[in-house]
N, C-alpha and C positions, 0 to 999 in steps of 0.2 A: 907795519909790514904785514902783508897778507901771507898767511901760512895755509898751505893746502893740507887738509887732513881728511881721512875717510870718516864718515859719520859712524857713530856707535851702532852696533847691531841691535835691532829692536825686533823681538819675536812677533809682536802683533803686526808690525809692518811687513815682515817677511811672509806672513800668511796671506796678506792681501796683495793683489796684483796692481801695484800703484803705477808701474811704468809699462810701456809696451815692450814686447820682447826684443825689438831691435835695438833698444837702448841699454839693455842689461849687460853688465860685465861681471866677471868673477872677481873675487877679492884680489887674486893675483894680478889680473889685468888692471884693476883700479890702482893697486900699489905701484905697478910698473909705470902707469901713466903719471901718477903723482910724483914719483921719483924723477921721471924725465922732465916734468914741468918745473919742479923745484930747481933742478940744475939749469934749465934754460932761463929761469928768472934771474939767476945769479950771473950767468956767463953768456947766454945765447942771444941771437938776434931774431927778428921776425920771421925770416925765411926758415930757420931751423925750427922755430915754434910751429909753423904750419906743417912742416915735414913730420914732426912728432904727432900732431893731431891726425894727420892722414894715416900714419903708421898704426895708430890705435883705433882706426875705424871711423873717425869723424871726417867725413868727406866735405869737399868744397860746397856741394849743393845742400848740405845739412844746415838748417837754421841755427843750430848750436855753434857751428863753425864761425859764422860771422859775429855772434855774440861773444864768444871766447876770444876771438882775435881783437875785437874792440876793447875788451877788458885788458888784454895784454898791452895794447898800445897805450891805454890810459895809465897803466902801471908804469910803463917805460917813460911816459911823458910827465909823470909826477902829478897827474890829475886826481889821484885818489889819496 
């Protein structure tokens, strides 16, 4: 089973700008998203999953949205 977890903090990574500013989230935002995703994997459906992604700032036009949704469908379908 896939477990969502926040990566460990690495000071050398924090000093470098590895991601563009529009994809950065605070630890509180990351934890809230992970909490919602864990709950959805247990009890939710695809529509709720898309609503949570939108709520956390990942919009339909974002390339990550399609990738994440595909992974969710694969997990639900037992392909992984």
